C-alpha positions as CSV (number, residue, x, y, z in Angstrom):
1,M,0.0,0.0,0.0
2,F,2.7,2.5,0.9
3,K,5.5,1.7,-1.5
4,N,8.6,3.7,-1.2
5,G,7.3,5.8,1.6
6,N,4.5,7.3,-0.5
7,F,2.0,7.7,2.3
8,W,1.8,11.6,2.3
9,P,-1.2,11.8,-0.2
10,Y,-3.2,9.5,2.2
11,A,-2.2,11.5,5.2
12,I,-3.2,14.8,3.5
13,T,-6.5,13.4,2.4
14,I,-7.3,12.1,5.9
15,F,-6.2,15.4,7.3
16,L,-8.5,17.4,5.0
17,I,-11.5,15.1,5.8
18,A,-10.8,15.5,9.5
19,M,-10.7,19.4,9.0
20,L,-14.1,19.3,7.1
21,F,-15.6,17.2,9.8
22,A,-14.3,19.5,12.7
23,S,-15.5,22.6,10.8
24,Y,-19.0,21.1,10.3
25,S,-19.2,20.1,14.0
26,T,-18.1,23.6,15.2
27,I,-20.8,25.3,13.0
28,K,-23.5,22.7,14.1
29,V,-22.8,23.3,17.8
30,A,-22.8,27.1,17.3
31,I,-26.1,27.0,15.5
32,D,-27.7,24.7,18.0
33,N,-26.5,26.9,21.0
34,P,-26.9,30.6,20.0
35,V,-25.6,33.4,22.2
36,Q,-28.2,34.8,24.5
37,N,-28.0,38.5,25.3
38,S,-27.9,39.5,28.9
39,N,-30.7,41.7,30.3
40,I,-28.8,42.7,33.4
41,F,-29.1,46.5,32.7
42,L,-32.4,46.2,30.8
43,N,-30.7,47.3,27.6
44,N,-28.9,45.5,24.8
45,Y,-25.1,45.1,25.2
46,H,-24.4,48.0,22.7
47,V,-26.2,50.6,24.8
48,T,-24.7,49.1,28.1
49,D,-21.2,49.1,26.7
50,K,-21.4,52.6,25.5
51,N,-22.8,53.9,28.8
52,I,-21.1,51.6,31.4
53,N,-19.3,54.3,33.2
54,Q,-22.5,56.3,33.8
55,I,-24.3,53.1,34.8
56,L,-21.6,52.2,37.3
57,T,-21.5,55.7,38.8
58,S,-25.2,55.8,39.1
59,Q,-25.2,52.4,40.7
60,I,-22.7,53.4,43.3
61,A,-24.6,56.7,44.1
62,F,-27.8,54.8,44.4
63,K,-26.4,52.1,46.7
64,S,-24.7,54.8,48.9
65,R,-28.2,56.4,49.6
66,Y,-30.9,53.8,49.0
67,D,-31.7,50.2,49.6
68,L,-34.0,47.9,47.6
69,D,-36.4,46.1,50.0
70,Y,-38.2,42.9,49.0
71,S,-38.7,41.5,52.5
72,N,-42.5,41.4,52.1
73,S,-42.1,39.1,49.0
74,S,-43.1,35.5,48.9
75,F,-41.5,32.7,46.9
76,D,-42.4,29.1,46.4
77,E,-41.9,26.3,43.8
78,K,-44.9,27.5,41.7
79,G,-44.1,31.2,41.4
80,F,-43.4,34.4,43.4
81,H,-45.0,37.6,44.5
82,L,-42.5,40.4,44.6
83,V,-43.2,43.5,46.7
84,L,-40.3,45.9,45.9
85,K,-39.7,49.3,47.5
86,V,-36.9,51.7,47.7
87,L,-35.9,52.9,51.1
88,E,-33.8,55.8,52.3
89,D,-32.9,55.5,56.0
90,G,-35.6,53.0,56.4
91,Q,-38.3,55.1,54.9
92,K,-40.0,54.5,51.6
93,V,-39.2,57.0,48.9
94,Q,-40.9,57.7,45.6
95,S,-39.2,55.7,42.9
96,S,-39.7,54.1,39.5
97,I,-39.2,50.4,39.3
98,E,-38.9,48.3,36.2
99,G,-37.5,44.9,35.4
100,I,-37.5,41.7,33.5
101,I,-37.9,38.1,34.6
102,T,-35.8,35.7,32.6
103,R,-34.0,32.4,32.5
104,P,-30.1,32.4,32.2
105,E,-30.0,30.2,29.1
106,T,-32.8,31.6,27.0
107,T,-34.9,34.6,26.3
108,E,-38.0,32.5,25.4
109,F,-39.8,33.2,28.7
110,D,-38.7,36.9,29.2
111,T,-41.4,38.9,30.9
112,K,-41.1,42.6,31.5
113,F,-42.7,44.5,34.4
114,E,-43.1,47.9,35.8
115,G,-44.0,48.9,39.3
116,G,-43.1,47.3,42.7
117,D,-45.8,44.7,42.8
118,V,-45.1,41.7,40.6
119,K,-46.8,38.3,40.5
120,F,-45.3,35.5,38.4
121,Q,-46.0,31.8,37.9
122,Y,-43.2,29.7,36.5
123,P,-44.0,28.2,33.1
124,K,-41.4,25.4,34.0
125,P,-39.1,24.7,36.9
126,G,-35.5,25.8,36.9
127,R,-33.4,28.8,37.5
128,W,-35.0,32.2,37.1
129,I,-33.5,35.7,37.4
130,V,-35.3,38.9,38.1
131,H,-33.3,41.9,36.9
132,I,-34.5,45.1,38.5
133,K,-33.8,48.8,37.8
134,A,-34.9,51.2,40.5
135,T,-34.7,54.9,39.8
136,V,-35.0,57.8,42.2
137,G,-34.6,61.2,40.5
138,K,-31.7,60.8,38.1
139,I,-29.8,58.0,39.7
140,S,-30.6,54.3,39.2
141,G,-29.7,51.1,40.9
142,Y,-29.5,47.7,39.3
143,F,-30.3,44.5,41.2
144,S,-30.7,40.8,40.4
145,I,-32.6,38.2,42.3
146,E,-31.9,34.6,41.4
147,I,-34.6,32.0,42.2
148,D,-34.2,28.2,41.8
149,S,-37.8,26.9,41.6
150,R,-36.6,23.3,41.7
151,E,-36.2,23.5,45.5
152,V,-38.1,25.6,48.0
153,G,-36.0,28.2,49.8
154,K,-33.3,28.6,47.2
155,I,-33.3,32.4,46.7
156,R,-30.3,34.5,46.4
157,L,-29.8,38.2,45.9
158,L,-27.0,38.8,43.4
159,D,-24.8,41.8,43.0
160,P,-23.9,42.0,39.3
161,F,-21.1,44.5,39.9
162,V,-18.8,42.4,42.1
163,S,-17.0,39.5,40.4
164,H,-13.5,39.7,42.0
165,K,-11.4,41.7,44.4
166,R,-10.3,44.3,41.9
167,L,-13.8,45.4,41.2
168,E,-14.5,45.5,45.0
169,K,-11.6,47.9,45.4
170,I,-12.8,50.0,42.4
171,K,-16.3,50.0,43.9
172,R,-15.1,51.2,47.3
173,E,-13.1,54.0,45.7
174,E,-16.0,55.1,43.5
175,E,-18.4,55.1,46.5
176,E,-16.1,57.3,48.5
177,R,-15.8,59.7,45.5
178,V,-19.5,59.9,45.0
179,K,-20.1,60.4,48.7
180,R,-17.6,63.3,48.5
181,L,-19.4,64.7,45.4
182,L,-22.9,64.3,47.0
183,G,-21.6,65.9,50.3
184,N,-20.4,69.0,48.4
185,E,-23.7,69.7,46.7
């Protein structure tokens, strides 16, 4: 079969067939698993990327003055009833609240809402994330509540702005800067 070491044409042919198969497999996997856009800031990623500095500054200013309270909310394996309010020094303040209820792997079940009273029944069990934007005046705060409807009592409040120690340090520095700016007004 391989007289006089003439196996290179076979090796090249096998290599090209393997490359075609690998290319086909890569494209098939990419088509079957499309990229899902994040709704964390209630905007598409182009708007978020363009305005991220203003979003983060607003977030820090919001968190230095206000708290998002959802202590009167109820959660179970069938759905939830969110009662959201913005507090300043423990007192409710006039605010605008909007958000979206989504699943992390798909946008198929996305449900938008406005206001602080939200009732939602899960169309299917699994992980659900509620992205919330609370606005008081000109500053906005962003929050995420993750709910695992497969088990009762698996609810976590996520902070989308802290992913590692470097961001924590930047956050503290920005909070101090915003407090100084707010104190000088």
